[in-house]
C-alpha positions as CSV (number, residue, x, y, z in Angstrom):
1,M,1.0,8.1,32.1
2,K,0.4,11.5,30.5
3,S,-3.0,12.9,30.8
4,Y,-4.6,14.5,27.8
5,R,-8.0,15.8,27.1
6,N,-10.4,15.1,24.3
7,F,-13.9,16.5,24.1
8,S,-17.1,15.2,22.7
9,L,-20.6,16.5,22.7
10,S,-23.0,15.0,25.2
11,D,-26.2,13.8,23.5
12,G,-27.9,12.4,26.6
13,E,-31.5,13.1,27.2
14,G,-32.3,16.4,28.8
15,T,-28.9,17.8,27.8
16,N,-28.5,20.5,25.2
17,A,-25.6,19.6,22.8
18,G,-22.5,21.6,23.8
19,E,-23.4,22.2,27.4
20,T,-21.6,19.1,28.7
21,L,-18.2,18.1,27.5
22,R,-16.6,14.8,28.2
23,V,-12.9,14.9,29.1
24,V,-10.4,12.0,28.9
25,L,-7.8,12.1,31.7
26,G,-5.5,9.2,32.1
27,G,-7.8,7.1,30.0
28,I,-10.9,7.7,32.2
29,M,-13.9,9.4,30.6
30,K,-15.4,12.1,32.8
31,E,-18.1,14.7,32.3
32,T,-17.0,18.2,33.1
33,D,-18.4,21.7,33.0
34,I,-15.7,23.1,30.7
35,Q,-16.9,26.5,29.6
36,E,-14.5,27.1,26.8
37,I,-11.8,25.2,24.8
38,Q,-8.8,26.3,22.7
39,L,-8.6,25.0,19.2
40,A,-6.0,25.1,16.5
41,C,-7.7,25.9,13.2
42,F,-6.4,24.5,9.9
43,R,-7.5,24.2,6.3
44,L,-8.0,21.2,4.0
45,G,-9.0,22.8,0.6
46,D,-11.8,25.3,1.2
47,A,-12.9,23.6,4.4
48,N,-12.0,24.9,7.9
49,F,-11.2,22.3,10.6
50,A,-10.0,22.6,14.2
51,A,-8.4,20.3,16.8
52,D,-8.0,20.5,20.6
53,I,-4.8,22.4,21.1
54,M,-4.0,20.2,24.1
55,R,-3.7,17.2,21.8
56,I,-1.2,18.9,19.4
57,K,2.4,18.4,20.4
58,E,4.0,20.3,17.6
59,I,3.3,22.1,14.3
60,L,6.1,21.6,11.8
61,K,6.9,22.5,8.2
62,P,6.8,19.4,6.0
63,Q,9.6,17.0,6.7
64,R,11.5,14.6,4.5
65,L,9.5,11.4,4.5
66,T,10.6,7.8,4.3
67,K,8.0,5.9,2.2
68,L,7.0,2.4,3.5
69,P,5.6,-0.5,1.5
70,R,2.3,-2.1,2.3
71,T,0.8,0.7,4.3
72,P,-2.7,2.1,4.0
73,A,-3.0,4.6,1.1
74,F,-3.5,7.6,3.5
75,V,-0.1,6.9,5.2
76,E,2.5,9.0,3.5
77,G,5.4,7.4,5.3
78,V,7.4,8.1,8.5
79,I,9.5,10.9,9.8
80,N,12.3,10.9,12.3
81,L,11.6,13.6,14.9
82,R,14.4,13.8,17.4
83,G,14.9,10.0,17.3
84,A,11.2,9.1,17.4
85,V,9.7,7.5,14.3
86,I,6.4,9.1,13.6
87,P,3.9,7.9,11.0
88,V,2.5,10.6,8.7
89,I,-1.1,10.6,7.6
90,D,-2.4,12.8,4.7
91,L,-5.8,14.0,6.0
92,R,-6.9,14.7,2.4
93,K,-6.5,11.0,1.5
94,R,-8.0,9.9,4.8
95,F,-11.1,12.0,4.1
96,E,-11.1,11.1,0.4
97,L,-10.7,14.7,-0.6
98,P,-9.2,15.7,-4.0
99,D,-5.5,15.4,-4.1
100,R,-3.4,18.5,-4.2
101,A,0.3,19.2,-4.6
102,P,2.0,20.3,-1.3
103,L,1.8,24.0,-0.7
104,E,4.3,26.3,0.9
105,E,1.8,26.8,3.7
106,S,1.3,23.0,4.3
107,R,2.0,21.9,7.9
108,L,2.4,18.8,9.8
109,L,0.4,18.6,13.1
110,V,2.1,16.1,15.5
111,V,-0.8,14.8,17.6
112,A,-1.4,12.1,20.2
113,V,-3.7,9.4,18.9
114,A,-4.2,6.3,21.0
115,R,-1.1,7.0,23.1
116,Q,1.0,7.3,19.9
117,L,2.4,10.3,18.1
118,V,1.1,10.7,14.6
119,G,1.8,13.5,12.0
120,L,-1.2,14.9,10.2
121,V,-0.6,16.7,6.9
122,V,-2.9,19.8,6.5
123,D,-2.9,22.5,3.9
124,D,-2.4,25.4,6.3
125,V,-2.6,26.2,10.1
126,T,-4.5,29.4,10.4
127,E,-5.0,30.4,14.0
128,V,-5.7,29.4,17.6
129,I,-9.2,30.3,18.8
130,T,-11.1,30.0,22.1
131,V,-14.7,28.6,21.6
132,Q,-17.4,28.6,24.2
133,A,-18.7,25.1,24.9
134,Q,-22.3,26.1,24.2
135,D,-21.3,27.3,20.7
136,I,-20.3,23.7,19.7
137,K,-23.1,22.0,17.8
138,P,-23.4,18.4,16.7
139,P,-22.0,17.8,13.2
140,P,-24.4,17.7,10.3
141,H,-24.9,14.3,8.7
142,V,-23.1,15.6,5.6
143,A,-20.2,17.9,6.2
144,E,-18.0,18.8,3.2
145,G,-18.0,15.2,2.2
146,I,-16.3,14.2,5.5
147,N,-17.8,11.2,7.3
148,T,-19.3,12.6,10.6
149,E,-17.5,9.8,12.5
150,Y,-14.4,12.0,12.2
151,L,-16.1,15.0,13.7
152,I,-17.0,16.0,17.2
153,G,-19.0,19.0,16.2
154,V,-19.1,22.3,14.4
155,C,-19.0,25.9,15.4
156,L,-19.2,29.3,13.7
157,V,-16.1,31.5,13.9
158,R,-16.5,34.9,12.3
159,D,-19.3,33.6,10.0
160,S,-17.2,30.6,8.9
161,L,-18.1,27.0,9.7
162,V,-15.3,25.2,11.5
163,M,-15.5,21.4,11.8
164,L,-14.0,20.0,15.1
165,L,-11.9,17.0,14.3
166,N,-12.3,13.9,16.6
167,L,-8.6,12.7,16.8
168,D,-9.7,9.5,18.4
169,T,-11.6,8.3,15.3
170,I,-8.9,9.3,12.7
171,L,-7.6,5.7,13.0
172,S,-9.4,2.4,13.7
173,S,-7.9,0.2,16.3
174,V,-6.4,-2.0,13.6
175,E,-4.8,0.9,11.9
176,T,-3.4,2.2,15.2
177,S,-1.8,-1.2,15.8
178,V,-0.3,-1.2,12.3
179,L,1.2,2.3,12.8
180,A,2.5,1.4,16.2
181,G,4.2,-1.6,14.6
182,L,5.9,0.8,12.2
183,S,7.4,2.7,15.1
184,R,8.5,-0.5,16.9
185,A,10.0,-1.9,13.7
186,A,12.1,1.3,13.4
187,G,13.4,0.8,16.9
188,T,11.2,3.2,18.9
189,A,8.3,2.5,21.2
190,P,5.2,4.7,21.2
191,P,5.3,7.4,23.8
192,R,3.4,6.8,27.0
């Protein structure tokens, strides 16, 4: 089983948000004293987002998609990446942001979600940054129209607000099962 990390703000009593990060290793949640974390920053419209670089497997230019019937509206289709069938999710649609034609800068982030690879369509990948844990604050109740369940927290990077995406909440357990079925139907099992 591959280990990966995800982080979330601790909101326990007596703990300042951002001081304690929780790490998932081999499916076991542990608190740790991580001092800093590397994030890949990307844009959706005018909003800046980031995801834990350790969860991103690849960053690709848009690939040719195969559309599938009867999938959720935010699922663009699937791609074949070196023999693995990977569902592709349009984060604009997932977050109910205004639609936009694909840009030359658009990228596909291949990430691990619920032990499965998923492609996330973003407008642009801008940089990789290192953020101090104490600089991560809980997300505001209203963040650029994005439901806060999709966010771990926010931080300031050179006077710009960056919203930290919670990859584990992008899909519900039912949606994860549906997408895993797409991979199995195409003859591949989700990676372990």
